C-alpha positions, 0 to 999 in steps of 0.5 A: 067437668062435673060438679062432683069431680070439681068438688072432689078436686078442690077437697083434695087440693085443700087437704094437701094444703092443710097437710102442708100447713100442719107440717110447717106448724110442726117445723115452727114448733121444733125451731122454737124448741131449739132456741128455748134454752138460748133465748127467753122465748116469752120475751122473744114472742112478745117482741115478734108480736110487736114487730108484726103489729108495727107492720100493720099500722102507721108508725107516726100514729103508733109512736104518738099513742105510745108516747101518750100512754107512757106519759 
């Protein structure tokens, strides 16, 4: 394949992925909107951030730091 064809193919595939991402973001927003009246969304989003952060760190070290901060 010529370089232009490869680039065109890559661009086409990237655009398809970008479109899928946009659709998923819209679906996510709609889902959160559905639960807006049922849950405190600010608290829910904060809790979700905490859960995601905990997945990326050593639990013992996190607990030690939180204990030190809380006093």
